[in-house]
VEXMI-927776 format. One record per residue (C-alpha): residue in three letters; x, y, z. Coordinates in Angstrom, 2 decimals, decimal comma, padded with zeros to 5 digits. Layout:
% VEXMI-927776
[site Ala [X Y Z]]
...
% end
This chain:
% VEXMI-927776
[site Met [115,59 121,44 127,13]]
[site Arg [116,79 122,54 123,72]]
[site Asn [116,85 119,84 121,04]]
[site Thr [120,29 119,80 119,45]]
[site Thr [119,90 116,78 117,22]]
[site Arg [121,68 117,63 113,97]]
[site Asn [120,84 116,53 110,47]]
[site His [124,14 114,90 109,53]]
[site Thr [123,10 114,60 105,88]]
[site Phe [123,01 118,39 105,61]]
[site Asp [126,38 118,51 107,37]]
[site Ala [127,73 116,14 104,72]]
[site Leu [126,34 118,33 101,93]]
[site Arg [127,89 121,41 103,53]]
[site Thr [131,22 119,59 103,73]]
[site Leu [131,03 118,68 100,03]]
[site Val [130,15 122,26 099,07]]
[site Ile [132,89 123,91 101,13]]
[site Leu [135,47 121,47 099,72]]
[site Leu [134,39 122,34 096,16]]
[site Met [134,40 126,06 096,94]]
[site Thr [137,87 125,87 098,46]]
[site Gly [139,05 124,01 095,37]]
[site Ser [137,58 126,57 092,96]]
[site His [139,07 129,54 094,82]]
[site Thr [142,47 127,81 094,96]]
[site Thr [142,26 127,09 091,22]]
[site Arg [141,95 130,81 090,50]]
[site Met [145,39 131,23 092,04]]
[site Ile [146,86 128,76 089,54]]
[site Ala [147,84 129,60 085,96]]
[site Asp [145,44 128,10 083,39]]
[site Glu [148,17 126,04 081,72]]
[site Ser [148,95 124,36 085,05]]
[site Trp [145,42 123,11 085,69]]
[site Ile [144,91 119,39 086,14]]
[site Phe [141,72 117,33 086,36]]
[site Trp [140,50 118,61 089,73]]
[site Asn [141,00 122,26 088,76]]
[site Lys [138,90 121,85 085,62]]
[site Phe [136,23 119,88 087,47]]
[site Val [135,65 122,35 090,34]]
[site Leu [135,36 125,30 087,95]]
[site Leu [133,03 123,40 085,63]]
[site Ile [130,51 122,66 088,36]]
[site Glu [130,95 125,98 090,19]]
[site Pro [127,30 126,95 089,57]]
[site Phe [126,33 123,86 091,58]]
[site Thr [128,65 124,93 094,40]]
[site Ala [127,25 128,45 094,82]]
[site Ala [123,63 127,31 094,42]]
[site Ser [124,08 124,51 096,97]]
[site Phe [125,49 126,98 099,48]]
[site Leu [122,27 129,03 099,29]]
[site Phe [120,04 125,92 099,17]]
[site Leu [121,60 124,95 102,51]]
[site Val [120,94 128,44 103,85]]
[site Gly [117,24 127,78 103,33]]
[site Ser [117,55 124,36 104,95]]
[site Ser [119,41 125,80 107,93]]
[site Leu [116,76 128,47 108,42]]
[site Val [114,04 125,84 108,71]]
[site Leu [116,07 123,66 111,10]]
[site Ser [117,03 126,70 113,18]]
[site Trp [113,38 127,81 113,37]]
[site Lys [112,25 124,35 114,48]]
[site Arg [114,89 124,17 117,20]]
[site Ala [114,16 127,69 118,41]]
[site Thr [110,39 127,28 118,60]]
[site Glu [110,30 123,74 119,98]]
[site Asn [108,70 123,82 123,41]]
[site Asn [108,59 127,63 123,10]]
[site Ala [112,35 127,81 123,65]]
[site Met [112,48 131,15 121,84]]
[site Lys [109,91 133,68 120,71]]
[site Pro [109,66 134,44 116,97]]
[site Arg [110,72 138,04 117,58]]
[site Gly [113,83 136,93 119,44]]
[site Trp [114,69 134,43 116,70]]
[site Ile [114,39 136,91 113,84]]
[site Cys [116,33 139,57 115,77]]
[site Lys [119,14 137,09 116,27]]
[site Lys [119,16 136,33 112,54]]
[site Leu [119,13 140,02 111,61]]
[site Lys [122,15 140,69 113,83]]
[site Arg [124,02 137,80 112,19]]
[site Cys [123,09 139,12 108,75]]
[site Ile [124,54 142,54 109,57]]
[site Leu [127,77 140,85 110,67]]
[site Leu [127,90 138,79 107,47]]
[site Trp [127,34 141,90 105,33]]
[site Ile [130,18 143,75 107,10]]
[site Val [132,54 140,77 106,73]]
[site Ser [131,65 140,51 103,04]]
[site Leu [132,32 144,23 102,54]]
[site Cys [135,72 143,97 104,26]]
[site Met [136,75 140,92 102,24]]
[site Tyr [135,71 142,62 099,00]]
[site Phe [137,70 145,72 099,92]]
[site Ala [140,78 143,62 100,69]]
[site Ser [140,63 141,77 097,36]]
[site Val [139,24 144,40 094,95]]
[site Gly [138,92 147,72 096,72]]
[site Leu [136,11 150,13 097,45]]
[site Val [134,01 149,91 094,30]]
[site Trp [130,77 151,77 093,66]]
[site Pro [128,17 150,34 093,90]]
[site Asp [129,50 146,78 094,13]]
[site Ser [131,07 147,04 097,58]]
[site Phe [127,84 148,20 099,20]]
[site Val [125,28 146,30 097,15]]
[site Leu [126,72 142,96 096,05]]
[site Ser [130,10 142,28 097,62]]
[site Gly [129,99 138,49 097,47]]
[site Ile [128,21 135,34 098,55]]
[site Leu [128,25 136,30 102,23]]
[site Ala [126,25 139,44 101,44]]
[site Thr [123,82 137,38 099,34]]
[site Ile [123,45 134,93 102,23]]
[site Ala [122,59 137,89 104,47]]
[site Tyr [119,95 139,21 102,04]]
[site Ser [118,40 135,77 101,55]]
[site Thr [118,34 135,10 105,27]]
[site Val [116,50 138,36 105,91]]
[site Val [113,89 137,61 103,22]]
[site Phe [113,16 134,00 104,16]]
[site Gly [113,70 134,55 107,88]]
[site Leu [110,84 137,05 107,85]]
[site Leu [108,71 134,57 105,89]]
[site Met [109,47 131,79 108,40]]
[site Ile [107,80 133,67 111,26]]
[site Leu [104,52 134,03 109,34]]
[site Pro [101,67 131,63 110,23]]
[site Gln [101,32 130,57 106,57]]
[site Arg [105,08 130,25 106,04]]
[site Ile [104,96 127,47 103,43]]
[site Phe [102,47 129,37 101,28]]
[site Ala [104,51 132,58 101,61]]
[site Ile [107,79 130,85 100,66]]
[site Ile [106,14 129,23 097,63]]
[site Ile [104,80 132,60 096,43]]
[site Val [108,14 134,43 096,84]]
[site Thr [110,18 131,61 095,27]]
[site Thr [107,77 131,26 092,34]]
[site Ala [107,67 135,03 091,76]]
[site Ala [111,49 135,21 091,79]]
[site Thr [111,70 132,31 089,32]]
[site Val [109,17 133,86 086,94]]
[site Leu [110,98 137,21 087,06]]
[site Tyr [114,33 135,54 086,43]]
[site Leu [112,92 133,60 083,45]]
[site Phe [111,40 136,78 082,03]]
[site Leu [114,63 138,76 082,32]]
[site Asp [116,61 135,92 080,76]]
[site Met [114,11 135,30 077,96]]
[site Phe [114,14 138,92 076,86]]
[site Ser [117,87 139,43 077,52]]
[site Lys [117,28 142,08 080,17]]
[site Pro [120,10 141,53 082,66]]
[site Ile [119,91 143,75 085,74]]
[site Tyr [122,92 144,23 087,96]]
[site Phe [122,39 142,96 091,50]]
[site Leu [119,40 140,85 090,44]]
[site Thr [120,72 138,69 087,58]]
[site His [124,45 139,40 087,37]]
[site Gly [127,28 140,57 089,55]]
[site Asn [129,24 139,08 092,43]]
[site Ser [126,78 136,40 093,64]]
[site Pro [123,58 137,97 092,20]]
[site Leu [120,49 137,97 094,34]]
[site Leu [117,75 136,54 092,15]]
[site Pro [119,06 133,05 091,19]]
[site Leu [120,62 132,39 094,60]]
[site Thr [117,51 133,57 096,46]]
[site Ile [115,49 131,06 094,43]]
[site Phe [117,73 128,27 095,74]]
[site Thr [117,28 129,52 099,31]]
[site Gly [113,53 129,18 098,90]]
[site Leu [113,86 125,73 097,33]]
[site Gly [116,08 124,62 100,22]]
[site Ala [113,55 125,86 102,76]]
[site Leu [110,65 124,13 101,00]]
[site Phe [112,56 120,85 100,67]]
[site Thr [113,44 120,85 104,38]]
[site Leu [109,88 121,70 105,41]]
[site Trp [108,71 118,71 103,36]]
[site Leu [111,31 116,27 104,74]]
[site Pro [109,76 115,18 108,08]]
[site Ser [106,99 113,13 106,47]]
[site Pro [107,86 112,09 102,89]]
[site His [105,64 109,23 101,70]]
[site Gly [107,49 106,30 100,15]]
[site Asn [105,89 106,60 096,72]]
[site Val [106,33 110,36 096,65]]
[site Lys [109,98 109,95 097,58]]
[site Lys [110,55 107,42 094,81]]
[site Ser [108,79 109,64 092,31]]
[site Leu [110,94 112,60 093,38]]
[site Ile [114,13 110,56 092,95]]
[site Ala [112,99 109,46 089,48]]
[site Leu [112,22 113,09 088,56]]
[site Cys [115,65 114,16 089,79]]
[site Leu [117,38 111,50 087,69]]
[site Phe [115,41 112,57 084,63]]
[site Ser [116,14 116,29 085,22]]
[site Ile [119,86 115,57 085,42]]
[site Ala [120,18 112,95 082,70]]
[site Leu [118,16 114,68 079,95]]
[site Pro [120,22 117,89 079,54]]
[site Leu [123,53 116,12 080,14]]
[site Leu [122,79 113,50 077,49]]
[site Leu [121,49 116,05 074,98]]
[site Cys [124,18 118,70 075,43]]
[site Gly [126,97 117,24 077,53]]
[site Pro [128,13 118,52 080,95]]
[site Glu [130,49 121,18 079,55]]
[site Lys [127,78 122,90 077,50]]
[site Val [125,22 122,66 080,28]]
[site Phe [127,45 124,25 082,94]]
[site Thr [129,31 126,84 080,86]]
[site Tyr [128,69 129,68 078,37]]
[site Pro [126,30 130,37 076,78]]
[site Leu [123,75 127,75 077,91]]
[site Gly [124,48 127,66 081,64]]
[site Arg [126,16 130,99 082,36]]
[site Tyr [126,16 134,63 081,40]]
[site Lys [129,20 136,53 080,21]]
[site Ile [128,97 140,27 080,78]]
[site Lys [131,52 143,07 081,09]]
[site Arg [130,75 146,13 083,15]]
[site Gln [132,69 149,16 084,27]]
[site Ala [133,09 149,95 087,95]]
[site Glu [134,87 152,89 089,56]]
[site Val [137,44 151,97 092,18]]
[site Leu [137,23 154,66 094,86]]
[site Leu [139,92 153,20 097,10]]
[site Ser [142,01 150,06 097,38]]
[site Val [144,75 148,69 099,61]]
[site Ser [147,26 149,10 096,77]]
[site Met [146,22 152,66 095,88]]
[site Pro [148,41 155,42 097,36]]
[site Leu [146,59 157,86 099,61]]
[site Gly [145,51 160,99 097,81]]
[site Asn [145,61 159,28 094,42]]
[site Ser [142,64 159,96 092,14]]
[site Ser [140,20 157,13 091,67]]
[site Ala [140,65 154,90 088,65]]
[site Thr [138,05 153,47 086,34]]
[site Val [138,61 149,82 085,53]]
[site Val [136,78 147,32 083,37]]
[site Lys [135,89 144,34 085,47]]
[site Thr [135,00 141,13 083,69]]
[site Ile [132,52 139,24 085,83]]
[site Arg [133,08 135,51 085,32]]
[site Tyr [129,79 134,10 086,46]]
[site Tyr [129,82 131,08 088,72]]
[site Asn [126,16 131,81 089,18]]
[site Leu [123,82 130,53 086,54]]
[site Arg [121,13 131,03 083,97]]
[site Pro [117,59 129,76 084,67]]
[site Val [118,10 126,59 082,63]]
[site Leu [120,35 125,25 085,39]]
[site Ile [117,86 125,72 088,23]]
[site Pro [116,07 122,36 087,80]]
[site Val [119,34 120,54 087,04]]
[site Ile [121,16 121,77 090,14]]
[site Thr [118,10 121,38 092,39]]
[site Ala [117,80 117,77 091,23]]
[site Met [121,51 117,19 091,93]]
[site Ile [121,24 118,56 095,47]]
[site Val [118,13 116,53 096,30]]
[site Leu [119,61 113,37 094,80]]
[site Phe [122,82 113,82 096,78]]
[site Tyr [120,72 114,23 099,92]]
[site Phe [118,98 110,89 099,41]]
[site Ile [122,22 109,13 098,43]]
[site Ile [124,01 110,38 101,55]]
[site Thr [121,03 109,42 103,72]]
[site Arg [121,11 105,91 102,26]]
[site Leu [124,86 105,61 102,81]]
[site Ser [124,44 106,63 106,44]]
[site His [121,99 103,75 106,93]]
[site Leu [124,49 101,33 105,36]]
[site Leu [127,14 102,50 107,84]]
[site Ala [124,95 101,57 110,82]]
[site Gly [127,03 099,47 113,21]]
[site Lys [130,38 100,52 111,74]]
[site Thr [131,30 102,73 114,67]]
[site Ala [134,95 103,37 113,83]]
[site Leu [134,19 104,56 110,29]]
[site Lys [131,27 106,68 111,49]]
[site Asn [133,49 108,40 114,06]]
[site Ile [136,03 109,26 111,36]]
[site Leu [133,30 110,66 109,11]]
[site Lys [131,84 112,71 111,95]]
[site Lys [135,22 114,40 112,39]]
[site Ile [135,42 115,16 108,67]]
[site Leu [131,88 116,58 108,76]]
[site Ala [133,13 119,19 111,20]]
[site Leu [134,10 121,15 108,06]]
[site Gly [130,41 121,28 107,18]]
[site Arg [129,28 122,10 110,71]]
[site His [131,46 125,22 110,59]]
[site Ser [131,20 125,94 106,87]]
[site Leu [130,93 129,73 107,22]]
[site Asp [134,05 129,83 109,34]]
[site Ile [135,88 127,68 106,81]]
[site Tyr [134,70 129,88 103,95]]
[site Ile [136,25 132,95 105,56]]
[site Leu [139,34 131,12 106,83]]
[site His [140,32 129,56 103,49]]
[site Leu [140,11 132,95 101,74]]
[site Val [142,34 134,50 104,41]]
[site Leu [144,82 131,64 104,03]]
[site Leu [144,88 132,02 100,23]]
[site Ala [145,59 135,74 100,63]]
[site Leu [148,43 135,00 103,10]]
[site Phe [150,00 132,25 101,00]]
[site Ile [149,69 133,94 097,62]]
[site Gly [149,59 137,66 098,44]]
[site Lys [150,43 139,77 095,40]]
[site Lys [152,50 137,07 093,73]]
[site Ala [151,83 135,94 090,17]]
[site Ser [149,73 132,83 089,59]]
[site Ile [151,18 129,44 090,52]]
[site Thr [152,75 127,83 087,45]]
[site Val [154,12 124,59 088,93]]
[site Ile [151,42 121,91 088,81]]
[site Trp [152,22 120,13 092,08]]
[site Gln [152,36 123,42 094,03]]
[site Gly [148,69 124,14 093,32]]
[site Thr [147,62 120,75 094,65]]
[site Leu [149,92 121,11 097,65]]
[site Leu [148,45 124,54 098,41]]
[site Leu [144,93 123,08 098,43]]
[site Leu [145,95 120,23 100,75]]
[site Val [147,73 122,57 103,18]]
[site Ile [144,71 124,90 103,34]]
[site Leu [142,33 122,00 103,94]]
[site Leu [144,56 120,58 106,68]]
[site Ile [144,70 123,96 108,45]]
[site Cys [140,92 124,34 108,15]]
[site Phe [140,40 120,82 109,49]]
[site Ala [142,74 121,48 112,43]]
[site Tyr [140,77 124,65 113,17]]
[site Val [137,35 122,96 113,32]]
[site Ile [138,64 119,99 115,34]]
[site Ser [140,26 122,38 117,82]]
[site Arg [137,12 124,50 118,01]]
[site Glu [134,87 121,51 118,74]]
[site Tyr [137,34 120,15 121,29]]
[site Ile [137,36 123,48 123,13]]
[site Ala [133,56 123,66 122,95]]
[site Arg [133,26 120,21 124,51]]
[site Lys [135,72 121,10 127,27]]
[site Lys [133,71 124,22 128,10]]
[site Ser [130,47 122,24 128,12]]
[site Ile [131,51 120,05 131,03]]
[site Asp [129,14 120,85 133,87]]
[site His [129,82 120,81 137,60]]
[site Asn [129,00 117,10 137,78]]
[site Gly [131,64 116,31 135,16]]
[site Ser [129,20 115,14 132,50]]
[site Leu [129,08 116,54 128,97]]
[site Arg [126,17 118,69 127,92]]
[site His [125,03 117,64 124,47]]
[site Ala [124,38 121,18 123,31]]
[site Val [127,28 122,43 121,16]]
[site Asn [126,66 125,88 119,75]]
[site Asp [127,60 125,47 116,07]]
[site Phe [127,80 128,36 113,61]]
[site His [125,27 127,48 110,92]]
[site Leu [124,98 128,70 107,33]]
[site Ser [121,93 130,73 108,18]]
% end
């Protein structure tokens, strides 16, 4: 029988990330002068948000592989084919969402249309590595090579579109996918002393740059992020009349991705959050009522890809082509309404899934088919 035991710590991390991402996207609909503390915070740590999303892609790949291959439940070929089909779907969804928001842009729309496309690329790369006999060695080589290349390009100021800059560039986010996979492969048997040493290293990696430079300098330009302008030709858009000639626009890419200096900082933050959440879950042992409430909230993380797409659709419906929100309380209200709708969606989806899983004897099957990041 298929093992469906979930890692609730990863669900909690996904929930945190999708909440931050929803907050940052909502903030972009609000005029700068109307920002309050939460708007400034979610944009400041946006590199952490995007990187964590891809880190969890790597983690989900490992967990998915372990579930699929346990007791020979699925052959490697069947598993990778399933992942490839999902990646094609993600790429198509990313292309459609980019067209709806920006238009048909060459080559952006087809090469780097957003984080969903980058998730698809990373899943293909590390999914193929997962089916190799020496998967850990292969993942280490690819992740190390990507990191060295990224450091080289940054050191010599050689930015390359698609690899180092653009709409969710491949190189930095692929590195985090590899780090997430390696961390999850290591998790089943961490020795106590090694774990303590890792926590100490994480604390040092976070504290040193923040104390020396401050969080704003670490996470923003020029230390933590790039700032590059590039021209892209809009071939077609939803607002462009049919038959109109294509227009050339200058698109300023505001990078929520990161420069190499942030890789150890953000990796340390993710790992530290993992251990903190794990510890908190142990402290909640026996507090059934509170744990049940938290499990419902973590439904946002269990369906994080759905929520990512849904909250963008809701923002488009609520805002449309209107000017930015200028009333402070309206921005906060918009975020709360979107989160409530998203929460209602995931609760309804899990309720329906449980109803469908009732077998002929009237007992619940424990297997609920969740839509994972990978």
